[in-house]
C-alpha positions as CSV (number, residue, x, y, z in Angstrom):
1,M,-54.0,8.1,-32.9
2,S,-50.5,7.0,-32.0
3,W,-49.4,6.0,-28.5
4,R,-46.0,6.3,-27.2
5,L,-44.6,4.3,-24.4
6,P,-43.4,6.4,-21.5
7,R,-39.6,6.7,-21.4
8,P,-38.1,5.0,-18.3
9,R,-36.8,7.5,-15.9
10,V,-33.1,7.3,-15.3
11,P,-32.6,7.0,-11.5
12,L,-30.3,9.5,-10.0
13,P,-27.2,8.3,-8.2
14,P,-27.6,8.0,-4.4
15,Q,-25.0,10.8,-3.8
16,F,-26.8,13.3,-6.0
17,G,-29.2,14.4,-3.2
18,H,-26.4,15.0,-0.8
19,A,-24.3,16.8,-3.4
20,A,-27.3,19.0,-4.4
21,R,-28.0,20.0,-0.8
22,V,-24.3,20.9,-0.3
23,A,-24.3,22.9,-3.6
24,L,-27.5,24.7,-2.6
25,A,-26.1,25.6,0.8
26,A,-22.9,26.9,-0.8
27,T,-24.9,28.9,-3.4
28,L,-27.0,30.5,-0.7
29,L,-23.8,31.4,1.2
30,V,-22.3,32.9,-1.9
31,G,-25.6,34.7,-2.6
32,V,-25.5,36.4,0.8
33,V,-21.9,37.4,0.4
34,Y,-22.6,38.7,-3.1
35,A,-25.6,40.8,-1.9
36,G,-23.5,42.2,1.0
37,C,-20.6,43.1,-1.4
38,V,-23.0,44.6,-3.9
39,T,-24.6,46.8,-1.2
40,I,-21.3,48.0,0.1
41,L,-20.1,48.7,-3.5
42,D,-23.3,50.6,-4.4
43,R,-23.0,52.8,-1.3
44,A,-19.3,53.5,-1.9
45,V,-19.9,54.4,-5.6
46,S,-22.9,56.6,-4.7
47,A,-21.0,58.3,-1.9
48,R,-18.1,58.9,-4.3
49,L,-20.4,60.4,-7.0
50,V,-22.1,62.7,-4.5
51,A,-18.8,63.7,-3.0
52,S,-17.6,64.8,-6.5
53,V,-20.8,66.9,-6.9
54,D,-20.3,68.5,-3.5
55,A,-16.7,69.4,-4.4
56,R,-17.9,71.0,-7.6
57,L,-20.6,73.0,-5.8
58,R,-18.1,74.3,-3.3
59,Q,-15.9,75.4,-6.1
60,H,-18.7,77.3,-7.8
61,L,-19.7,79.0,-4.5
62,A,-16.2,80.1,-4.0
63,T,-16.1,81.9,-7.4
64,A,-19.8,83.1,-7.4
65,A,-19.5,86.3,-5.3
66,P,-17.5,88.3,-7.8
67,A,-19.8,87.2,-10.7
68,H,-23.0,88.3,-8.8
69,P,-22.5,91.7,-7.1
70,G,-26.2,91.8,-6.2
71,A,-25.6,89.1,-3.7
72,S,-23.1,91.2,-1.8
73,T,-25.4,94.2,-1.4
74,G,-28.2,92.1,0.0
75,R,-30.6,92.9,-2.8
76,A,-31.8,90.6,-5.5
77,A,-31.9,91.6,-9.1
78,T,-35.5,91.9,-10.2
79,G,-37.2,92.1,-13.4
80,P,-40.8,92.8,-14.5
81,A,-41.9,89.7,-12.8
82,G,-39.7,90.1,-9.7
83,T,-37.1,87.6,-10.9
84,A,-33.8,87.8,-12.8
85,Q,-35.2,85.9,-15.8
86,G,-36.6,88.9,-17.7
87,G,-33.5,90.1,-19.3
88,T,-32.1,93.1,-17.3
89,A,-33.0,94.6,-13.9
90,Q,-31.9,97.4,-11.6
91,A,-29.6,96.3,-8.8
92,G,-29.6,98.1,-5.4
93,T,-26.6,100.2,-6.4
94,G,-28.1,101.3,-9.7
95,Q,-26.1,98.9,-11.7
96,T,-27.6,96.8,-14.4
97,A,-27.5,93.0,-13.7
98,T,-28.0,90.8,-16.7
99,A,-29.3,87.3,-16.4
100,R,-26.4,85.0,-16.9
101,K,-26.1,81.6,-18.4
102,P,-25.3,78.7,-16.0
103,H,-21.8,79.2,-14.7
104,R,-19.2,76.9,-16.0
105,D,-15.5,76.7,-15.2
106,D,-12.9,76.2,-17.9
107,D,-12.0,72.8,-16.5
108,D,-15.6,71.5,-16.4
109,D,-16.5,68.7,-18.7
110,V,-18.9,69.8,-21.4
111,D,-21.0,66.6,-20.7
112,E,-21.4,67.5,-17.0
113,A,-24.7,68.8,-15.7
114,P,-24.8,72.6,-15.2
115,V,-24.6,74.2,-11.8
116,F,-27.4,76.7,-11.0
117,L,-27.2,79.6,-8.5
118,W,-29.8,81.1,-6.3
119,Q,-29.9,84.0,-3.8
120,A,-31.9,83.2,-0.7
121,R,-32.9,84.9,2.5
122,P,-34.5,83.3,5.6
123,G,-38.3,82.9,5.1
124,Q,-38.3,84.1,1.5
125,A,-38.3,82.3,-1.8
126,A,-35.0,82.0,-3.5
127,V,-34.2,84.1,-6.5
128,A,-32.6,82.4,-9.5
129,L,-29.3,84.0,-10.6
130,T,-28.7,81.7,-13.6
131,A,-31.0,81.1,-16.6
132,G,-33.0,77.9,-16.7
133,A,-32.7,77.3,-12.9
134,P,-35.8,75.6,-11.4
135,A,-37.8,77.3,-8.7
136,L,-36.3,76.9,-5.2
137,P,-39.1,77.1,-2.6
138,A,-38.4,78.8,0.7
139,G,-37.2,76.4,3.4
140,R,-36.1,73.7,0.9
141,V,-32.5,74.4,1.8
142,P,-31.7,74.8,5.5
143,L,-29.6,77.9,5.4
144,G,-26.4,77.6,7.5
145,G,-26.4,73.8,7.1
146,G,-24.4,71.5,5.0
147,P,-25.1,70.0,1.5
148,V,-28.5,68.4,1.1
149,T,-30.3,66.4,-1.5
150,A,-33.8,67.7,-2.4
151,P,-36.3,67.2,-5.3
152,L,-36.7,70.2,-7.6
153,G,-39.2,69.8,-10.3
154,P,-38.9,66.4,-12.1
155,S,-35.3,65.8,-11.0
156,T,-33.3,65.5,-7.8
157,F,-30.7,68.1,-7.0
158,R,-27.7,68.3,-4.7
159,L,-27.7,71.7,-3.0
160,D,-25.1,73.6,-1.0
161,Q,-24.9,77.2,0.3
162,A,-22.5,79.9,1.4
163,R,-23.1,83.3,3.1
164,H,-22.2,86.4,1.1
165,G,-23.0,89.7,2.8
166,G,-26.5,89.8,4.1
167,A,-27.8,86.9,1.9
168,W,-27.0,83.3,1.0
169,L,-25.8,82.0,-2.3
170,V,-27.2,78.5,-3.1
171,A,-25.6,76.3,-5.7
172,G,-27.3,73.2,-7.1
173,Q,-26.7,70.5,-9.6
174,S,-29.0,67.8,-10.9
175,L,-28.1,64.2,-9.8
176,A,-29.7,62.7,-13.0
177,D,-26.3,61.6,-14.4
178,Q,-25.3,60.1,-11.0
179,Q,-28.6,58.3,-10.8
180,H,-28.2,57.0,-14.3
181,T,-24.7,55.7,-13.4
182,M,-26.1,53.9,-10.4
183,N,-29.0,52.4,-12.4
184,V,-26.5,51.0,-14.9
185,L,-24.4,49.6,-12.1
186,R,-27.3,48.0,-10.4
187,G,-28.6,46.6,-13.7
188,G,-25.2,45.0,-14.3
189,E,-25.2,43.6,-10.8
190,A,-28.7,42.2,-11.3
191,L,-27.6,40.4,-14.5
192,V,-24.4,39.1,-13.1
193,G,-25.9,37.8,-9.8
194,P,-28.1,35.0,-11.2
195,V,-25.4,33.9,-13.6
196,L,-22.9,33.8,-10.8
197,L,-25.2,31.9,-8.5
198,L,-26.2,29.4,-11.3
199,A,-22.5,28.8,-12.1
200,M,-21.7,28.4,-8.4
201,F,-24.5,25.8,-8.0
202,A,-23.5,23.9,-11.1
203,G,-19.8,24.0,-10.1
204,S,-20.5,23.0,-6.5
205,L,-22.7,20.1,-7.7
206,I,-20.2,18.8,-10.1
207,I,-17.4,19.0,-7.6
208,G,-19.6,17.4,-4.9
209,L,-20.5,14.5,-7.2
210,R,-16.9,13.9,-8.1
211,A,-15.7,14.2,-4.5
212,M,-18.4,11.8,-3.2
213,S,-17.9,9.3,-6.0
214,P,-15.0,7.6,-4.3
215,V,-16.9,7.6,-1.0
216,E,-20.0,6.1,-2.7
217,Q,-17.8,3.5,-4.5
218,S,-16.1,2.6,-1.2
219,R,-19.5,2.2,0.5
220,R,-20.8,0.1,-2.3
221,R,-17.7,-2.1,-2.2
222,Q,-18.0,-2.4,1.5
223,L,-21.6,-3.6,1.2
224,E,-20.6,-6.1,-1.5
225,F,-17.7,-7.3,0.7
226,T,-20.0,-7.8,3.6
227,A,-22.5,-9.7,1.5
228,D,-19.8,-11.9,-0.1
229,A,-18.1,-12.5,3.2
230,S,-21.4,-13.6,4.8
231,H,-22.0,-15.9,1.8
232,E,-18.5,-17.5,2.0
233,L,-18.7,-18.0,5.7
234,R,-22.3,-19.3,5.6
235,T,-21.5,-22.1,3.1
236,P,-19.0,-24.1,5.3
237,L,-21.1,-23.5,8.4
238,S,-24.2,-24.9,6.6
239,V,-22.2,-27.9,5.5
240,I,-20.9,-28.5,9.0
241,S,-24.4,-28.1,10.5
242,A,-25.9,-30.5,7.9
243,E,-23.2,-33.1,8.4
244,I,-23.7,-33.0,12.2
245,G,-27.5,-33.3,11.8
246,I,-27.2,-36.3,9.5
247,A,-24.7,-38.0,11.8
248,L,-27.0,-37.5,14.8
249,S,-30.2,-38.4,13.1
250,A,-29.7,-42.2,13.4
251,P,-27.2,-44.7,14.7
252,R,-24.5,-45.3,12.2
253,A,-21.4,-47.5,11.7
254,P,-18.0,-46.2,12.8
255,P,-16.8,-45.7,9.1
256,D,-19.8,-43.4,8.5
257,Y,-19.0,-41.3,11.5
258,Q,-15.4,-41.1,10.4
259,A,-16.4,-40.0,6.9
260,A,-18.7,-37.3,8.4
261,L,-16.0,-36.1,10.7
262,L,-13.5,-35.9,7.8
263,R,-16.0,-33.7,5.8
264,I,-16.5,-31.5,8.9
265,E,-12.8,-31.2,9.3
266,G,-12.4,-30.1,5.6
267,E,-15.1,-27.5,5.9
268,S,-13.6,-26.3,9.2
269,Q,-10.2,-25.9,7.6
270,R,-11.8,-23.9,4.7
271,L,-13.6,-21.7,7.3
272,R,-10.4,-21.2,9.2
273,R,-8.5,-20.1,6.0
274,I,-11.3,-17.6,5.2
275,V,-11.2,-16.1,8.7
276,E,-7.4,-15.9,8.7
277,D,-7.4,-14.1,5.4
278,L,-10.1,-11.7,6.6
279,L,-8.1,-11.0,9.7
280,W,-4.9,-10.4,7.8
281,L,-6.7,-7.9,5.5
282,A,-8.3,-6.2,8.4
283,R,-5.0,-5.8,10.1
284,F,-3.4,-4.6,6.9
285,D,-6.2,-2.0,6.3
286,S,-5.7,-0.6,9.8
287,E,-2.1,0.3,8.8
288,P,-0.2,-1.4,11.6
289,P,3.6,-0.9,11.7
290,P,4.9,-3.0,8.8
291,P,7.6,-5.6,9.1
292,G,11.1,-4.3,8.6
293,A,12.3,-4.3,5.0
294,E,15.3,-6.4,4.3
295,P,17.5,-7.1,1.3
296,L,15.9,-10.1,-0.5
297,D,17.1,-12.3,-3.4
298,L,14.0,-13.0,-5.6
299,C,15.8,-16.0,-7.2
300,T,16.1,-17.7,-3.8
301,I,12.5,-16.9,-2.9
302,A,11.2,-18.2,-6.2
303,G,13.2,-21.5,-5.9
304,Q,12.0,-22.0,-2.3
305,C,8.4,-21.4,-3.2
306,A,8.6,-23.9,-6.1
307,D,10.0,-26.5,-3.8
308,R,7.1,-26.0,-1.4
309,F,4.6,-26.7,-4.1
310,R,6.4,-29.8,-5.5
311,A,4.1,-32.1,-3.6
312,V,1.0,-30.3,-4.9
313,A,2.4,-30.5,-8.4
314,Y,3.0,-34.2,-8.0
315,T,-0.5,-35.0,-6.9
316,Q,-2.0,-33.1,-9.9
317,S,0.7,-34.1,-12.4
318,L,1.8,-30.5,-12.8
319,D,5.1,-29.4,-14.2
320,I,6.7,-26.6,-12.1
321,S,9.8,-24.9,-13.5
322,V,11.9,-21.9,-12.4
323,T,13.9,-19.6,-14.8
324,T,16.1,-17.0,-13.2
325,T,18.7,-14.6,-14.4
326,Q,22.3,-15.4,-13.5
327,A,24.0,-12.3,-15.0
328,Q,22.9,-9.9,-12.3
329,A,21.8,-10.2,-8.7
330,A,18.0,-9.8,-8.3
331,W,17.9,-8.0,-5.0
332,I,15.0,-6.0,-3.7
333,S,14.2,-4.4,-0.3
334,A,10.9,-5.6,1.3
335,P,9.6,-7.5,4.3
336,P,10.5,-11.2,3.7
337,E,7.2,-12.6,5.1
338,W,5.2,-10.4,2.8
339,I,7.1,-11.4,-0.4
340,D,7.0,-15.0,0.6
341,R,3.2,-14.8,1.0
342,L,2.8,-12.9,-2.3
343,T,4.8,-15.6,-4.1
344,G,2.8,-18.4,-2.4
345,V,-0.6,-16.8,-3.4
346,L,0.5,-16.4,-7.1
347,V,1.8,-20.0,-7.3
348,D,-1.2,-21.4,-5.5
349,N,-3.5,-19.7,-8.0
350,A,-1.4,-20.9,-10.9
351,C,-1.6,-24.5,-9.6
352,R,-5.4,-24.3,-9.1
353,Y,-6.1,-23.0,-12.6
354,A,-3.4,-25.0,-14.6
355,G,-5.4,-28.2,-13.9
356,P,-4.1,-31.8,-14.0
357,G,-1.2,-32.3,-16.4
358,G,-0.7,-28.5,-16.8
359,S,2.4,-26.4,-16.4
360,V,3.4,-23.6,-14.0
361,R,6.5,-21.5,-14.6
362,L,8.2,-19.0,-12.2
363,G,10.6,-16.4,-13.6
364,V,12.9,-13.8,-12.2
365,T,14.4,-11.2,-14.5
366,V,16.5,-8.0,-14.1
367,R,15.9,-5.2,-16.6
368,G,17.9,-2.0,-15.8
369,N,17.0,-0.9,-12.3
370,R,13.9,-3.1,-12.1
371,V,13.6,-6.7,-10.8
372,S,10.5,-8.7,-11.9
373,L,8.9,-11.8,-10.6
374,T,6.7,-13.6,-13.1
375,V,4.2,-16.5,-12.5
376,E,2.6,-18.2,-15.5
377,D,0.3,-21.1,-16.0
378,S,-1.4,-23.1,-18.8
379,G,-4.9,-22.6,-17.5
380,P,-7.9,-20.8,-19.2
381,G,-6.4,-17.4,-18.6
382,I,-8.2,-14.2,-17.5
383,P,-10.8,-12.6,-19.7
384,A,-10.0,-8.9,-20.4
385,A,-13.4,-7.9,-19.0
386,E,-12.5,-9.4,-15.6
387,R,-9.1,-7.8,-15.2
388,P,-10.4,-4.4,-13.7
389,R,-12.0,-6.3,-10.8
390,L,-9.3,-9.0,-10.5
391,F,-8.1,-7.7,-7.1
392,D,-11.5,-7.1,-5.6
393,R,-12.2,-9.2,-2.5
394,F,-14.3,-12.3,-2.9
395,H,-14.2,-11.8,-6.7
396,R,-13.4,-14.8,-8.8
397,A,-12.9,-14.5,-12.6
398,T,-14.1,-18.1,-13.0
399,E,-15.6,-20.8,-10.8
400,L,-12.6,-23.1,-11.6
401,G,-10.0,-23.6,-8.9
402,G,-12.2,-23.0,-5.9
403,G,-11.0,-20.6,-3.2
404,A,-12.8,-17.7,-1.6
405,G,-11.4,-14.9,-3.8
406,L,-9.2,-13.3,-1.1
407,G,-5.7,-14.4,-2.3
408,L,-5.2,-11.8,-5.0
409,A,-6.7,-9.1,-2.8
410,I,-3.9,-9.9,-0.2
411,A,-1.3,-10.0,-3.0
412,D,-2.4,-6.6,-4.3
413,S,-2.1,-5.1,-0.8
414,I,1.4,-6.4,-0.5
415,V,2.4,-5.1,-3.9
416,R,1.0,-1.7,-3.2
417,S,2.7,-1.4,0.2
418,T,6.1,-2.5,-1.1
419,G,6.1,-0.1,-4.1
420,G,5.6,-2.8,-6.8
421,H,3.9,-2.6,-10.1
422,W,1.5,-5.2,-11.6
423,R,1.3,-6.4,-15.2
424,I,-1.4,-8.8,-16.1
425,G,-1.3,-10.5,-19.5
426,E,-1.4,-13.8,-21.4
427,S,1.3,-16.4,-21.0
428,P,2.9,-18.3,-23.9
429,L,1.8,-21.4,-21.9
430,G,-1.8,-20.5,-22.8
431,G,-3.0,-19.2,-19.4
432,A,-2.5,-16.1,-17.3
433,L,0.7,-14.2,-16.6
434,F,1.2,-12.3,-13.4
435,E,4.2,-10.0,-13.2
436,V,5.3,-7.8,-10.3
437,S,8.3,-5.6,-10.6
438,W,10.2,-3.6,-7.9
439,R,13.0,-1.2,-7.9
440,R,16.3,-3.0,-7.7
441,S,18.1,-2.8,-4.4
442,G,21.9,-2.4,-3.9
443,A,23.8,-5.7,-3.7
444,R,27.3,-4.5,-2.8
445,A,26.9,-5.8,0.7
446,H,25.7,-9.2,-0.6
447,G,28.6,-10.1,-2.8
448,G,27.4,-8.4,-6.0
449,G,29.1,-5.7,-8.0
450,P,28.5,-2.0,-7.4
451,Q,24.8,-1.3,-7.7
452,A,22.4,1.6,-7.1
453,A,21.7,2.6,-3.5
454,P,18.7,0.9,-1.9
455,E,15.4,2.7,-2.2
456,P,13.5,3.1,1.1
457,D,10.2,1.2,1.4
458,P,7.2,3.4,0.6
459,V,5.4,2.4,3.8
460,T,8.3,2.9,6.2
461,A,9.5,6.1,4.4
462,G,6.0,7.6,4.5
463,G,5.7,7.7,0.7
464,P,2.4,7.0,-1.1
465,P,1.9,3.4,-2.2
466,R,1.9,2.7,-5.9
467,S,0.2,-0.1,-7.8
468,G,-1.2,-1.0,-11.1
469,G,1.1,1.2,-13.2
470,P,2.8,0.0,-16.3
471,L,6.3,-1.4,-16.2
472,P,8.9,1.3,-16.6
473,G,11.1,1.0,-19.6
């Protein structure tokens, strides 16, 4: 006997239940609409078929009197058995009435059911005037009324009558062909219905899952963001609480108190930076009115940012260099404080990961109608597997460099809102390369040659933000 381990059940995604309920509700709604449409269609087709039979019966009644003179005299042609089915019989006028075949017009389709004729009087059984006509009991057709549907033998007939002399002529046609047509129609509807509902359910489920996927992803990221923020805020608070507890646990010398206060100050500054970054991202996500876009020279911004980090580079023995293009002006249109903060975040990260004795290089280049800002370092670089989550909040590719993991999230928000494009790669220095490019702004008013007209900022112009795309050629 062989035993097989049970296969682990693959858990369904959380949004599957919601999407299935929505798909089921949509399928039920479509089913009700389909049933209503099918009912209306069946009634319309049935009424159309019956109306065509009624028209045919009226046509036969209009031409029946000249073909059956016995009906105009008020006497029925009788044979040995009292009917017209026995070959020949004497009419009331002495004429010989011969049993006729079912009457058929020249324009009748040969595949149509035959029309039968009867002669009827009130309270008496009807007499067949055409061969093969089924028996028509007395009272089956209300004389003087309109067309009726009545069972005759094994079939259902449509009957109509018209008065001729002292008697009534009744015309009838079997509805077997019409019933067959309706059965075929209903069979097709019964086959199409389940297939349509199944396709509707599957389509609604797939669309629902795809529509809810971004919502579920956003919810999951929000939960991760809350957990990471709680962790990052709890760490400095725990250090501050521990330092205060140790300082108050026993009398200490002034230098010990001073050292404890310095550590508390450091954690407080770290806590303050995290809170400020969180508030900046919260304000940015709430889409406040952005700062006004102004013409900016990226060469000037890169030089000023490098000067700000000279002291940091000196303490860590870092080499910071700036390479800019001199052939063309590198003007863009963006809020100055946003671009200044973006450059500061990129250079700060480069200094953190380059390490003591490393190198950091800033570059500004102009290629066609694009202006690019590049920041490179000689650090460990960014693994390819970490790049898709590089701009997630509180995400750090490595534990080197410290920080809370909010800097690149802020930088990405700025790049998206100013219409920039990211390019992440490997630097010739050995570490990471961050490149952001913008559309070049006109520089005629700033002392440059004739350039293209400035492009409006995507946020102020109402256009959709762009990010993460490849650099245009």
